[in-house]
FIDRENDREN-891774 format. One record per residue (C-alpha): residue in three letters; residue number from 1; x, y, z. Coordinates in steps of 0.1 Angstrom, whole numbers. Layout:
[rec "ALA", NUM, [X, Y, Z]],
...
// end
This chain:
[rec "MET", 1, [193, 1353, -72]],
[rec "ASP", 2, [213, 1386, -68]],
[rec "ARG", 3, [221, 1405, -100]],
[rec "ILE", 4, [247, 1430, -107]],
[rec "ASN", 5, [251, 1454, -136]],
[rec "ILE", 6, [277, 1449, -163]],
[rec "SER", 7, [299, 1477, -150]],
[rec "ARG", 8, [301, 1461, -115]],
[rec "PHE", 9, [307, 1427, -131]],
[rec "CYS", 10, [336, 1441, -151]],
[rec "GLN", 11, [350, 1458, -120]],
[rec "ILE", 12, [349, 1426, -100]],
[rec "TRP", 13, [365, 1406, -128]],
[rec "ARG", 14, [393, 1432, -132]],
[rec "GLY", 15, [399, 1431, -95]],
[rec "GLN", 16, [411, 1395, -97]],
[rec "THR", 17, [447, 1406, -98]],
[rec "ALA", 18, [462, 1374, -82]],
[rec "LEU", 19, [446, 1354, -109]],
[rec "LEU", 20, [459, 1376, -137]],
[rec "ILE", 21, [494, 1377, -122]],
[rec "ALA", 22, [494, 1339, -122]],
[rec "LEU", 23, [486, 1338, -160]],
[rec "PRO", 24, [506, 1348, -190]],
[rec "PRO", 25, [502, 1385, -200]],
[rec "GLN", 26, [481, 1375, -231]],
[rec "PHE", 27, [453, 1364, -208]],
[rec "ALA", 28, [450, 1400, -193]],
[rec "GLU", 29, [450, 1415, -228]],
[rec "VAL", 30, [422, 1392, -241]],
[rec "MET", 31, [402, 1397, -208]],
[rec "GLU", 32, [405, 1435, -211]],
[rec "SER", 33, [394, 1434, -247]],
[rec "LEU", 34, [363, 1413, -239]],
[rec "LEU", 35, [354, 1433, -208]],
[rec "SER", 36, [357, 1466, -227]],
[rec "ARG", 37, [335, 1453, -255]],
[rec "LEU", 38, [310, 1441, -229]],
[rec "GLU", 39, [309, 1475, -212]],
[rec "SER", 40, [306, 1493, -245]],
[rec "GLY", 41, [278, 1470, -256]],
[rec "SER", 42, [259, 1476, -224]],
[rec "LEU", 43, [254, 1512, -233]],
[rec "PHE", 44, [232, 1503, -263]],
[rec "THR", 45, [203, 1480, -269]],
[rec "GLU", 46, [212, 1446, -283]],
[rec "GLU", 47, [199, 1455, -318]],
[rec "SER", 48, [220, 1487, -321]],
[rec "CYS", 49, [253, 1473, -308]],
[rec "SER", 50, [279, 1455, -329]],
[rec "PHE", 51, [288, 1433, -299]],
[rec "SER", 52, [265, 1405, -289]],
[rec "GLN", 53, [264, 1403, -251]],
[rec "LYS", 54, [256, 1366, -253]],
[rec "ASP", 55, [286, 1360, -275]],
[rec "LEU", 56, [309, 1380, -252]],
[rec "ILE", 57, [297, 1362, -221]],
[rec "ALA", 58, [303, 1329, -240]],
[rec "GLN", 59, [338, 1341, -249]],
[rec "LEU", 60, [345, 1350, -212]],
[rec "GLY", 61, [334, 1315, -203]],
[rec "MET", 62, [360, 1301, -228]],
[rec "TRP", 63, [386, 1325, -213]],
[rec "LEU", 64, [378, 1311, -178]],
[rec "ASP", 65, [381, 1275, -191]],
[rec "LYS", 66, [415, 1282, -207]],
[rec "ALA", 67, [427, 1301, -176]],
[rec "ASN", 68, [416, 1272, -154]],
[rec "THR", 69, [434, 1247, -177]],
[rec "ARG", 70, [466, 1269, -177]],
[rec "LEU", 71, [466, 1272, -139]],
[rec "ALA", 72, [461, 1235, -135]],
[rec "LYS", 73, [494, 1227, -152]],
// end
């Protein structure tokens, strides 16, 4: 399995402009907040960071679920 670092992950996610344009503006705001915290948290070890990477990844998963539901309407 190929792996990418968090910076590249966030770059790819932010590059999905067609998806973001199709969603209400709040989705972009929430996405950016989550990605910013994920990037900030990647600069520290899990113990010294106030953001849990696992929690942020779970929240991104929920974001995807909600975006998918919204787009399916």
